[in-house]
Structure formats: C-alpha cells, structure tokens
N, CA and C of each residue as an Amber inpcrd file, in Angstrom:
protein
   459
 103.9620000  58.8870000 164.6890000 105.0660000  57.9840000 164.7900000
 105.7160000  58.0460000 163.4220000 107.0530000  58.0610000 163.1480000
 107.8360000  58.1190000 162.0980000 108.1550000  56.7020000 161.7300000
 107.7430000  56.3000000 160.1970000 107.9430000  54.9040000 159.6980000
 109.0140000  55.1420000 158.6180000 110.0960000  54.3160000 158.6900000
 111.0630000  54.0660000 157.5510000 110.7990000  52.8870000 156.9400000
 111.0240000  53.0450000 155.5320000 111.3580000  51.7560000 154.8790000
 112.2000000  51.5320000 154.0450000 112.7840000  50.3500000 153.6040000
 113.5590000  49.9180000 152.4580000 113.1830000  48.6710000 151.8490000
 113.4910000  48.2220000 150.8190000 113.1100000  47.0210000 150.1190000
 114.2370000  46.1770000 149.6100000 114.0290000  45.1420000 149.8480000
 114.9750000  43.7990000 149.3940000 114.3770000  42.8240000 148.4010000
 114.8500000  42.7480000 147.2440000 114.5980000  41.9030000 146.2020000
 115.5220000  40.9980000 146.1610000 115.1830000  39.7920000 145.8150000
 116.0460000  38.4480000 145.3920000 115.6040000  37.6440000 144.3190000
 116.4950000  37.2510000 143.5870000 116.0030000  36.3400000 142.2930000
 116.9840000  35.4300000 142.1260000 116.5200000  34.1280000 142.1410000
 117.4240000  32.8070000 142.0040000 117.7680000  32.0320000 143.4310000
 118.8440000  31.4000000 143.0770000 119.1810000  30.6760000 144.4760000
 119.9080000  31.2820000 145.2420000 120.3750000  30.7640000 146.6280000
 121.0140000  31.7400000 147.3190000 122.4760000  31.8840000 147.0040000
 123.2640000  30.8020000 146.3690000 124.7620000  31.2160000 145.6370000
 124.7140000  31.9520000 144.4460000 123.8730000  31.5590000 143.5540000
 123.8170000  31.9210000 142.2160000 123.0130000  33.0030000 142.1180000
 122.0160000  33.4500000 142.8760000 121.1230000  34.3880000 142.6630000
 121.6820000  36.1070000 143.0880000 120.7450000  36.9140000 142.9460000
 121.3120000  38.2670000 143.0080000 120.1420000  39.1570000 143.4350000
 120.4820000  40.3930000 144.1820000 119.2300000  40.9490000 144.5260000
 119.3690000  42.4060000 144.3440000 118.6390000  43.1260000 144.7950000
 118.8090000  44.7720000 144.8550000 118.1680000  45.1510000 146.2060000
 118.8090000  46.0220000 146.7700000 118.4220000  46.8150000 148.1390000
 118.1350000  48.4360000 147.7750000 116.8730000  48.8940000 148.3700000
 116.5180000  50.0690000 147.8390000 116.2000000  50.9140000 149.1130000
 116.4050000  52.0290000 149.3490000 115.9820000  52.6800000 150.7150000
 114.6170000  53.4900000 149.9410000 113.5120000  53.2860000 151.1310000
 112.3910000  54.1970000 150.8240000 112.5840000  55.5400000 150.1730000
 113.4500000  56.4820000 150.6150000 113.7570000  57.3650000 150.2780000
 114.3450000  57.6070000 148.7850000 114.8740000  56.6510000 148.4100000
 115.3920000  56.7330000 147.0420000 116.6740000  57.1790000 147.1580000
 117.4390000  57.5320000 148.0530000 118.8100000  58.0750000 147.9120000
 119.9350000  56.8620000 147.9020000 119.5320000  55.6760000 147.9690000
 120.5600000  54.4450000 147.6180000 119.7180000  53.4310000 147.3000000
 120.2690000  52.7920000 146.1200000 120.0340000  51.4070000 145.7400000
 121.0030000  50.8500000 145.0580000 121.1940000  49.4100000 145.6280000
 122.3540000  48.8190000 145.2170000 122.0120000  47.3170000 145.1390000
 123.2790000  46.9840000 144.3620000 123.3300000  45.3350000 144.0770000
 123.7270000  44.6740000 145.3020000 123.3190000  43.2450000 145.5960000
 123.7520000  42.4770000 146.5910000 123.6400000  40.8020000 146.1040000
 124.5380000  40.0720000 146.6120000 124.8080000  38.7480000 146.2080000
 125.3550000  37.8480000 147.3530000 125.4530000  36.6460000 147.1750000
 126.2400000  35.9000000 148.0320000 127.4390000  36.1290000 148.4900000
 128.1340000  36.6980000 147.1360000 129.7470000  37.0340000 147.4020000
 129.8760000  38.4030000 147.9350000 128.8000000  39.2010000 147.7280000
 129.0230000  40.5150000 148.4510000 128.7650000  40.6170000 149.7050000
 128.1230000  39.3540000 150.3090000 127.5240000  39.1870000 151.4480000
 128.5100000  38.6130000 152.4270000 128.9600000  37.2420000 151.6870000
 129.7360000  36.2510000 152.6800000 131.2090000  36.0860000 152.1070000
 131.4320000  36.7540000 151.1480000 132.9170000  36.6800000 150.3890000
 133.4660000  38.2800000 150.1280000 133.9240000  38.4250000 149.2690000
 134.5290000  39.8670000 148.9870000 133.9260000  39.9900000 147.7520000
 132.8950000  39.6590000 147.3500000 132.3430000  40.1870000 146.1570000
 131.9570000  41.5350000 145.8210000 131.8750000  42.2810000 144.7580000
 131.2060000  43.4360000 144.5340000 129.8060000  43.6980000 144.9770000
 129.4380000  44.9310000 145.3860000 128.0110000  45.1350000 145.7260000
 127.8650000  45.4190000 147.1630000 126.7280000  45.4820000 147.7510000
 126.4590000  45.9640000 149.0270000 126.0700000  44.6640000 149.8080000
 125.4700000  44.7110000 150.8740000 124.8810000  43.7620000 151.6840000
 124.4610000  44.3870000 153.1190000 123.3260000  43.8220000 153.5570000
 122.5220000  44.0270000 154.8150000 123.2950000  44.4680000 155.9570000
 124.4800000  43.8970000 156.0440000 125.3030000  44.0740000 157.0440000
 126.0500000  45.5880000 157.0960000 126.5930000  45.9060000 155.8530000
 126.8850000  47.2270000 155.3910000 126.0880000  48.1900000 155.8350000
 124.9280000  47.9170000 155.3990000 123.7060000  48.9490000 155.6310000
 123.4200000  49.0990000 157.1250000 123.7770000  48.0610000 157.8720000
 123.5080000  48.1790000 159.3260000 124.7650000  48.9830000 160.0450000
 125.7740000  48.7370000 159.4460000 126.9410000  49.3170000 159.8530000
 126.8490000  50.8690000 159.5160000 126.2540000  51.2980000 158.4310000
 126.1430000  52.7340000 158.0470000 124.9270000  53.4830000 159.0430000
 123.9030000  52.6170000 159.0820000 122.9330000  53.1080000 160.2240000
 123.5320000  53.3500000 161.6730000 124.4460000  52.2590000 162.1740000
 124.8140000  52.4330000 163.4770000 126.0440000  53.6130000 163.5130000
 126.5490000  53.7860000 162.5550000 127.7080000  54.9400000 162.4510000
 126.8460000  56.2460000 162.5550000 126.2490000  56.3760000 161.7070000
 125.2930000  57.5250000 161.6660000 124.2970000  57.9070000 163.0970000
 123.6150000  56.8990000 163.4610000 122.9240000  57.1410000 164.7030000
 123.8270000  57.2400000 165.9270000 125.0230000  56.6040000 166.0160000
 125.9310000  56.9060000 167.1190000 126.2530000  58.3940000 167.4100000
 126.6860000  58.9350000 165.8120000 127.2430000  60.1850000 165.8160000
 126.1690000  61.3200000 166.2260000 124.9400000  60.7110000 165.5700000
 123.8900000  61.6330000 166.2450000 123.6640000  61.9030000 167.6730000
 123.6470000  60.5690000 168.0800000 123.3120000  60.5010000 169.8660000
 124.5550000  61.1340000 170.4580000 126.1430000  61.0190000 170.1090000
 126.8700000  61.6900000 170.7880000 126.7680000  63.2090000 170.6240000
 126.2890000  63.7310000 169.2770000 126.1000000  65.1600000 169.1160000
 125.1950000  65.7670000 170.3490000 124.0160000  64.7130000 170.3490000
 122.7110000  65.3940000 171.0590000 123.3620000  65.3500000 172.6350000
 124.1570000  64.3910000 173.1480000 124.4300000  64.4130000 174.6850000
 125.2850000  65.1980000 174.6730000 126.5080000  65.6900000 174.0780000
 127.3220000  66.7180000 174.3230000 126.4410000  67.9910000 174.1120000
 125.6910000  68.1100000 173.3470000 124.9620000  69.4760000 173.1110000
 124.2250000  69.9120000 174.5440000 123.3740000  68.7270000 175.0800000
 122.7410000  69.0530000 176.2820000 123.5320000  69.4480000 177.4230000
 124.8810000  69.2510000 177.3120000 125.7790000  69.4980000 178.3440000
 126.3710000  70.8730000 177.7740000 126.0050000  71.7240000 176.9590000
 126.6200000  72.8320000 176.3070000 127.8120000  72.8460000 175.6250000
 127.9790000  71.6390000 175.0190000 129.2340000  71.3240000 174.0890000
 128.9940000  70.9130000 172.6880000 128.7610000  71.7670000 171.8950000
 128.3640000  71.5940000 170.3230000 129.4960000  70.9330000 169.3620000
 129.4140000  70.0650000 168.9900000 130.4940000  69.3860000 168.4070000
 130.8380000  70.0230000 166.9530000 132.0870000  70.4310000 166.4400000
 132.5820000  70.8210000 165.5440000 132.3340000  69.8440000 164.2480000
 132.7710000  68.4930000 165.1610000 132.6750000  67.5430000 164.1570000
 132.6730000  66.1570000 164.6140000 132.0930000  65.0430000 164.1940000
 131.8650000  63.7460000 164.8420000 132.2230000  63.0440000 163.6190000
 132.9690000  61.7880000 163.3820000 133.3570000  60.8110000 162.5130000
 133.1370000  59.4920000 163.0390000 132.4010000  58.8690000 162.5740000
 132.4040000  57.4700000 163.1830000 132.3660000  56.1390000 162.3020000
 133.0040000  55.2980000 162.4490000 133.2230000  54.0700000 161.3100000
 132.7270000  53.2330000 162.4110000 131.8140000  52.2710000 161.6800000
 131.1530000  51.0490000 162.2690000 131.6390000  49.8120000 161.7250000
 131.9510000  48.6030000 162.1390000 132.4310000  47.6010000 161.5200000
 131.6590000  46.4370000 161.9430000 130.7180000  45.7590000 161.1260000
 130.0620000  44.8870000 161.4610000 130.6330000  43.3790000 161.2510000
 131.1490000  42.6460000 162.1070000 131.8600000  41.3610000 162.0190000
 130.6200000  40.3260000 161.7840000 130.6150000  39.5880000 160.3910000
 129.5800000  38.4380000 160.3900000 130.4550000  37.2320000 160.6970000
 129.8050000  36.5110000 161.6310000 130.5790000  34.9950000 161.8660000
 129.4080000  33.7930000 161.9320000 129.5960000  32.7710000 162.4960000
 128.6690000  32.0210000 162.5600000 128.4840000  31.6670000 164.1420000
 127.0260000  30.9440000 164.0670000 126.9800000  30.4230000 165.4840000
 126.1450000  29.1100000 165.2440000 125.4720000  28.4910000 166.3250000
 124.7500000  27.2800000 166.0330000 123.3700000  27.4760000 165.2210000
 122.9160000  28.9140000 165.2690000 121.8210000  29.4420000 164.3490000
 121.9690000  29.7550000 162.8730000 123.4800000  29.5880000 162.6910000
 123.8970000  29.9780000 161.1540000 124.5460000  31.2800000 161.2390000
 124.8230000  31.9260000 159.9540000 125.5540000  33.3840000 160.0420000
 125.0490000  34.2160000 160.9370000 125.8270000  34.9000000 161.7990000
 125.5190000  35.7100000 162.8250000 126.3650000  36.9450000 162.8830000
 125.9010000  38.3540000 163.5140000 126.7230000  39.5000000 163.4360000
 127.1930000  39.0850000 164.9010000 128.3660000  38.6130000 164.8540000
 129.0240000  38.4300000 166.2380000 129.4630000  39.5180000 167.1320000
 130.0550000  40.6760000 166.2650000 130.4510000  41.9210000 167.1950000
 130.4550000  43.2600000 166.1030000 130.3230000  44.3980000 166.8490000
 130.1040000  45.5690000 165.9230000 131.2270000  46.3310000 166.8100000
 132.2550000  46.9290000 166.0400000 133.2480000  47.8300000 166.4400000
 132.7960000  49.0630000 166.1730000 132.8130000  50.0880000 167.1040000
 132.5460000  51.8050000 166.7110000 133.7510000  52.1860000 166.9280000
 134.1370000  53.1050000 165.9290000 135.4330000  53.9250000 166.3840000
 134.9370000  55.1580000 165.8520000 135.0380000  56.1670000 166.7880000
 134.6460000  57.7620000 166.6570000 135.9390000  58.8000000 166.9440000
 135.7250000  59.7150000 166.3330000 136.6460000  60.8470000 166.4720000
 135.9260000  61.9490000 166.5040000 135.8590000  62.9250000 167.4750000
 135.1460000  64.0830000 167.5210000 135.8410000  65.2010000 168.0010000
 135.5820000  66.4320000 167.3020000 136.4270000  67.5620000 167.7500000
 135.0140000  68.2460000 168.5580000 135.0180000  68.4640000 169.8530000
 134.2210000  69.0490000 170.9720000 135.0140000  70.0640000 171.5860000
 134.9220000  71.4140000 171.6960000 135.7820000  71.9950000 172.4180000
 135.2390000  72.1330000 173.8020000 136.1140000  72.1380000 174.8270000
 135.4250000  72.3800000 176.2160000 135.3840000  70.9450000 177.1250000
 135.8610000  70.2400000 176.2820000 135.5500000  68.6440000 176.9760000
 136.6990000  68.0960000 177.6080000 136.9190000  67.4520000 178.7890000
 138.0230000  66.7710000 179.2660000 137.8840000  65.7250000 178.7310000
 139.0040000  64.7710000 178.3720000 138.8500000  63.5020000 177.9120000
 138.0870000  62.4880000 178.6590000 138.0390000  62.6420000 179.9310000
 137.3960000  61.4980000 180.5770000 135.9580000  61.7460000 180.5080000
 135.3080000  63.0010000 180.2040000 134.0730000  63.6020000 180.4100000
 133.5400000  63.0470000 178.6550000 134.4600000  63.2130000 177.8230000
 134.2150000  62.7070000 176.5390000 133.9160000  61.3810000 176.4520000
 135.0290000  60.4280000 176.9390000 134.6760000  59.2090000 177.0610000
 133.3650000  58.7800000 177.7130000 132.9080000  59.1920000 178.7570000
 131.7000000  58.9100000 179.5570000 130.5310000  59.2090000 178.6200000
 130.7240000  60.4630000 177.6820000 129.5500000  60.9970000 176.8320000
 129.6360000  59.8890000 175.6880000 130.6980000  59.4580000 175.1050000
 130.6270000  58.4800000 174.0530000 130.0450000  57.0290000 174.6480000
 130.6000000  56.7550000 175.6070000 129.6940000  55.2170000 176.3380000
 128.1610000  55.6020000 176.5650000 127.7700000  56.5090000 176.6320000
 126.3600000  56.8250000 177.0050000 125.5260000  57.0180000 175.5950000
 126.2870000  57.4550000 174.8440000 126.0080000  57.5080000 173.1650000
 125.6950000  55.9420000 172.7490000 126.8760000  55.2480000 172.9990000
 126.9410000  53.6540000 172.6850000 125.5710000  52.9400000 173.0510000
 125.3780000  53.3800000 174.5430000 124.4130000  52.7590000 175.1730000
 122.9130000  53.0130000 174.9420000 122.8210000  54.2340000 174.1920000
 121.2780000  54.8190000 174.3340000 120.9760000  55.0560000 172.7730000
 121.8870000  55.0200000 171.9750000 121.3860000  55.2430000 170.3840000
 120.4360000  54.2530000 170.0060000 119.5360000  54.6120000 169.1210000
 118.5030000  53.8610000 168.8610000 118.7410000  52.4320000 167.9940000
 119.7700000  52.6570000 167.3500000 120.5390000  51.3080000 166.5930000
 121.1110000  50.5220000 167.5750000 121.9790000  51.0630000 168.5070000
 122.5050000  50.0590000 169.3740000 121.6070000  49.2960000 170.1720000
 120.3500000  50.2530000 170.5040000 119.3610000  49.4030000 171.2830000
 118.7520000  48.3500000 170.3410000 118.5030000  48.5890000 169.2660000
 117.7170000  47.7130000 168.2160000 118.8450000  46.4970000 168.0920000
 120.0490000  46.5710000 168.3050000 120.9730000  45.6060000 167.9810000
 121.4470000  44.6690000 169.1320000 120.5760000  44.8570000 170.1140000
 120.7700000  44.5180000 171.4760000 121.2400000  42.8120000 171.5920000
 120.9300000  42.0280000 170.6310000 121.2620000  40.8980000 170.5610000
 122.7060000  40.6770000 170.0570000 123.3450000  41.5340000 169.5150000
 124.7390000  41.4860000 169.3120000 125.6440000  41.2230000 170.4720000
 126.3250000  40.1880000 170.4970000 127.1850000  39.7870000 171.7980000
 127.9060000  40.9510000 172.1360000 128.7990000  41.5310000 171.2680000
 129.8110000  42.5380000 171.7420000 129.6860000  43.8220000 170.6030000
 129.5680000  44.9580000 171.1500000 129.6000000  46.0350000 170.5040000
 130.7300000  46.8920000 171.3470000 131.9050000  47.2150000 170.7050000
 132.9860000  47.7660000 171.2150000 133.0600000  49.2080000 170.8200000
 133.5980000  49.9850000 171.4680000 133.8770000  51.3820000 171.3280000
 135.1870000  51.8640000 171.3310000 135.7180000  52.5830000 170.5790000
 137.1240000  53.2500000 170.5090000 136.7660000  54.8500000 170.3680000
 136.9340000  55.6360000 171.1220000 136.3930000  57.1790000 171.2330000
 137.7720000  57.8350000 171.2560000 138.0520000  59.0300000 170.4530000
 139.0690000  59.9020000 170.6350000 138.4380000  61.1310000 170.4250000
 139.0070000  61.9870000 171.1510000 138.5690000  63.6790000 171.3760000
 139.8450000  64.2790000 170.5650000 139.4460000  65.0300000 169.7500000
 140.5580000  65.7420000 169.2360000 140.5780000  67.0510000 169.4830000
 141.7330000  67.5740000 169.9900000 141.8830000  68.8520000 170.3440000
 141.4390000  69.9170000 169.4600000 140.4300000  70.6690000 169.9230000
 139.8740000  71.8000000 169.2140000 139.9920000  73.2880000 169.9660000
 139.6980000  74.2160000 168.9730000 139.6850000  75.6820000 169.9560000
 138.2110000  76.0420000 169.9420000 138.0170000  76.8290000 171.0000000
 136.5460000  77.0300000 171.3400000 135.9570000  78.0230000 170.1040000
 134.7780000  77.8570000 169.7150000 134.2930000  78.6930000 168.6690000
 134.7660000  80.0670000 168.9340000 134.4340000  80.7930000 170.0530000
 134.8500000  82.0870000 170.0220000 136.4380000  82.4850000 169.9900000
 137.3290000  81.4300000 169.9590000 138.6030000  81.6480000 169.7020000
 138.8520000  81.5020000 168.1310000 138.0840000  80.7220000 167.7360000
 138.2490000  80.6100000 166.2760000 137.9840000  81.8060000 165.3380000
 136.6330000  82.4070000 166.0100000 136.3640000  83.5130000 165.2940000
 137.1190000  84.9710000 165.4100000 138.1000000  84.7620000 166.1920000
 138.9540000  86.0060000 166.7490000 140.2120000  85.9090000 165.7780000
 140.6570000  84.9860000 165.4320000 141.7560000  84.5780000 164.5660000
 141.5490000  85.0720000 163.2420000
C-alpha cells in the first residue's frame, strides 16, 4: 500500500496566526494564514492544494482511460477551481470546477466527452471529495494530428 504524507503547522490565533504546509516529498513548502485562506492574502492554503491534487489526478485518469482505448494523449491540461463558501457547519468547499483541454488524436468530440466524464467520476481525488455538493466539468478536445502524420512532415 502506498502512503503519502504532508505536514501542516500553525502558530497563534486563527486570524492573527500563521502556518506552513510541507509536502512529505519535500518538493513544496509554503506559508498559509487566515488571509491566504479566506481573503486574498499572500501564501497558499489547503483548498489550493486540493485544487492542484484534483487537476493532476483528473489529467492522469483521463490519460489512462484514453490510453486503454488506444488513444495516447499528446497533452492534457486541467485547471481545478475550488470554491470556498459557508454552510450551517461553517466554511465549506461548495463546488469544484474542472476545466480541461486535451490533444488526443483519433477521438470524436462525443467520445472525448464520455471519457472526460468517466475520468471525473473515477479519479481518486474526485472519489475522495465525494462530499462536495457540485463538481463541474468543461472539457475541450483540441484538434491534433495523428502521431504518424506528425513524423512524416
């Protein structure tokens, strides 16, 4: 079983305090605070890291699903926007918008949409975030040349 870890530290009160987030791999460490999380202050926040995880997971899931059908993507670029709002329980992730653009040769737009919806439903992070009320998807297939045609030119 694979285990991933990250660390969050916090010092001080909720509104005046500050913290640091660090990925276990060491490739990222950043400051966070009340203003970076609930306002427009400098630094990162947990929701931004969730967005990064969701964008990366979705892109890999779409690549895997397309590849199983014999369509290896040239490129997949996904942006995830995590909306932070309130509920009766307090601050809540109310919606996540996934917007992806992919270059995949040999796929009809309708088939691409079906594969993108499947990736949204099955990616590990989407499943982990099942409690989010609304996860939207906008998927665009970019016209591309088949790999054999690229080599001939």
